[in-house]
C-alpha positions in Angstrom: -11.7 -71.1 10.8 -9.7 -71.3 14.1 -8.1 -67.9 13.5 -11.5 -66.4 12.9 -12.9 -67.7 16.1 -9.8 -66.6 18.0 -10.0 -63.2 16.5 -13.7 -62.8 17.3 -13.1 -63.9 20.8 -10.2 -61.4 21.3 -12.4 -58.6 19.8 -15.3 -59.5 22.1 -13.0 -59.5 25.2 -11.6 -56.1 24.3 -15.0 -54.6 23.7 -16.2 -56.0 27.0 -13.1 -54.6 28.7 -13.4 -51.1 27.3 -17.2 -51.0 27.6 -16.9 -51.8 31.3 -14.5 -48.9 31.8 -16.6 -46.5 29.6 -19.9 -47.1 31.3 -18.6 -47.4 34.8 -20.3 -45.0 37.2 -18.0 -42.2 38.1 -18.5 -41.1 41.7 -17.3 -37.8 43.1 -17.3 -39.3 46.6 -14.1 -38.5 48.4 -12.2 -41.8 49.2 -11.4 -42.5 52.9 -7.6 -42.6 52.2 -7.8 -39.0 51.0 -9.7 -37.8 54.0 -7.2 -39.6 56.3 -4.3 -38.0 54.4 -5.7 -34.5 54.7 -6.5 -35.0 58.4 -3.0 -36.3 59.0 -1.4 -33.3 57.3 -3.6 -30.9 59.3 -2.6 -32.7 62.5 1.1 -32.4 61.6 0.7 -28.6 60.9 -1.0 -28.1 64.3 1.8 -30.1 66.0 4.4 -28.0 64.2 2.8 -24.8 65.4 2.7 -26.1 69.0 6.4 -27.0 68.8 7.3 -23.6 67.3 8.6 -25.0 64.0 6.3 -22.9 61.9 4.3 -19.7 62.6 0.5 -19.5 62.9 0.5 -17.5 59.7 2.3 -20.3 57.9 -0.1 -22.9 59.3 -3.0 -20.8 58.1 -1.6 -20.8 54.6 -0.9 -24.5 54.6 -4.4 -25.3 55.9 -5.9 -23.0 53.2 -3.9 -24.9 50.6 -5.1 -28.3 51.9 -8.7 -27.0 51.9 -8.4 -25.8 48.3 -6.9 -29.2 47.3 -9.8 -31.0 49.0 -12.4 -28.8 47.3 -10.7 -29.3 43.9 -10.8 -33.1 44.2 -14.4 -33.0 45.4 -15.4 -31.0 42.2 -13.1 -32.8 39.7 -12.7 -36.3 41.0 -9.5 -38.2 41.5 -8.2 -38.9 38.0 -4.4 -39.1 38.0 -3.4 -37.6 34.7 -0.3 -35.8 33.7 3.3 -36.8 33.1 4.5 -37.2 36.7 8.2 -37.1 37.8 9.1 -33.7 36.6 7.7 -31.7 33.8 9.2 -33.7 30.9 9.1 -30.7 28.6 9.1 -32.0 25.1 8.5 -35.6 25.9 10.6 -38.6 26.7 11.3 -40.2 23.4 12.1 -37.3 21.2 14.8 -36.0 23.6 13.8 -32.3 23.1 13.3 -29.8 25.9 15.2 -29.4 29.1 17.6 -32.2 29.9 16.4 -34.2 26.9 12.8 -34.5 28.1 13.7 -35.7 31.6 12.2 -32.7 33.5 13.9 -30.5 36.1 15.1 -33.3 38.3 15.3 -33.5 42.0 17.0 -30.1 42.5 14.8 -28.5 39.8 17.6 -26.9 37.9 19.3 -25.5 41.0 22.5 -23.7 40.1 25.1 -23.6 42.8 27.1 -20.9 41.0 24.3 -18.4 41.8 25.0 -18.4 45.5 
């Protein structure tokens, strides 16, 4: 009897947990941290142009890329999906793909012998 009550309690808690996530209102509103990040990057680009580190043409391309990223997230939300940390071709556990599924690494398969 105790096992049945415990099992039903666990099931009820799991249902409540997943139902909350499933029926949560998804907002497409841009979070303030994202707006701050984009503005900081644009300020850094402007400063780099003023200091002569990059050209105005480069700055234009960087700003266009930031605008495209901002537009994408406004349309699609801020879900963080994907593998992260490299491309993990073939997965982590089955050890297939490049470097056994560990992705390209920090140097992205850079070959020093090609210099």
